[in-house]
N, C-alpha and C positions, 0 to 999 in steps of 0.2 A: 504494500500500500504506500502511496506517495505521502511524504511528510508535508506538513503545512508550515509555512513560515510567514511571519508578518513582513510587510513591505514598509521600509522606512518612510516617514512623512505622510503616510496614508492612514494612520491609526488603525492599521489592519484591514482596511477596506480595499478591495480589489475589483476593479471593473473587468469583467471577463472579455476576452477577445471573441470574435464571432466563432472561431474554430473551437475554443474551449466551451462556449455556450452550446454549440451544436453537440459536442461530445458529451457534456453533462446531460443535456436533454435526451439524447439517444440512449443513455444508460439508465435514465429514470424509468420506473415501472408504472407510474401513474402521474397524471397531470390534471390541471383544472382548466376547463374550456369556458371562456367568457364570451357571451353573446349579448346583443341588445337588439330588441325589435325596433320597429318604426317609432314606438312610443319612447324609446331611449332608456327604458328600464333595464338595468343589468340583470343577467342570469348567469349563474356559475354552477358547473357540475363537474364532478371528478370523472375522468375518462382514462381508458387504456388507449394506447396509441402506438404508432410506428413511424419512424422518420425514414424517408426515401428521397435523399437529396434535398431539394427545396420543397418537397411535398410531405405533409404529415397526414396520416390516415387515422381515423377513429370510426368505429361502426356501432350501430345500434345492434346490440346482441341479445342473447336469450335470457339475460338476467331479468327478474321481474320488474315491470314498469307499471305505473298506475294507468297509463294510456299509451297508445301508439302514436298519438298526435303530440309528440314531444315538443316542449317549448323551444329547445335548442334548434330544432328543425324549422319551426315556424319563424323564429328570429332570423336564422340564416337566409331564409327565403325573402324576408323583409329587408334585411340589412346584412350583407355578406362580410362585413368587417368583424373580425374575431381576434381574441388573444388566447394563447395557451401558456400556462404557467406551471413549471415544475420547481420543486424546492427540496432542500434537505435541512432538517432541524436536528440539533443535538444540544445537550447541555454545555458541551465545549463549543463556545461560539466561534472559535477559530475555524470550525468545520462547516459553518452555515454557508449556504449558497442558494441562489435562485436564478432561473433562466426564464425569460419571457419571449415568446415569438408573436409578433403582430403580423396579420395577413388577411387574406380574403378566402372565404370558404365557399365551396359548392357542395351540392348533395347529389350523389349518384345512386339511383334506384334500380337501374338496369343491371340485371345479373351478370351479363358479359363485361360491362364496364367496371363492375365492382370486383371482378375476379382477381385482378392483380393486387389491389389494395388489401383484399381479404387474405390473399396468399402471404403478403408481407406481414400482416397482423398475426396470422397463424404461425409464421416462422418465429414469432416473438413470444407468443403466449400458448402454452400447452392447452388451455381451455378452448382456444379457437381451433386447434387441431382436432380436438375431440368433438366439438360442436361448432361448426363454422357459423359465423353471424349471418343472419338472413338479410341484414341491411336495414335501412339504407346505410351508405358509407358517406362520411363527411371527409372531404379533401380540403386541407388548408394549404394554400400556396404561401409559403413564408416570404415575407417582405422585409422584416427587420428582426434581428436577433439581439437581445440585450441580456445582461446578467451581472451578477455581483457575487462575491465570495467574501467570507470573513477574513481570509488570509490567502496568500498565494501558495500554490502547490509546488513542492520541490520534487524533482525526479529522485527516486530512490526508494 
């Protein structure tokens, strides 16, 4: 595991490079998807996801839902601007970090168009290999990667 060291003059705060933000997001197992409809009201839900270059996939899966008319889907149809946030918390604040991706989302409901995103998700989550999501799939086109860490990582 990489050691963490504070960076002089930053009081331990480190802005992540895009490459480091991408790597941390890709390694995270869960993130929060933020959407807002035409009314501007924010909506935040935890999601499983997979990163595929500048695309990020998340799917409506078999976990129990109160409705199939999910607010995140309605919001994306009204306003495709989204954010995805992953983070790590620990009592050792030197190991804290977060990564946010801002982008635009689209919804794929066609089985053939959803095949590749679901394949990528199934490659990441055992549960999706056993029970492939029926969809729809949300595809986020990443436009901006930002992040922060409590301290800089050392190789070693």
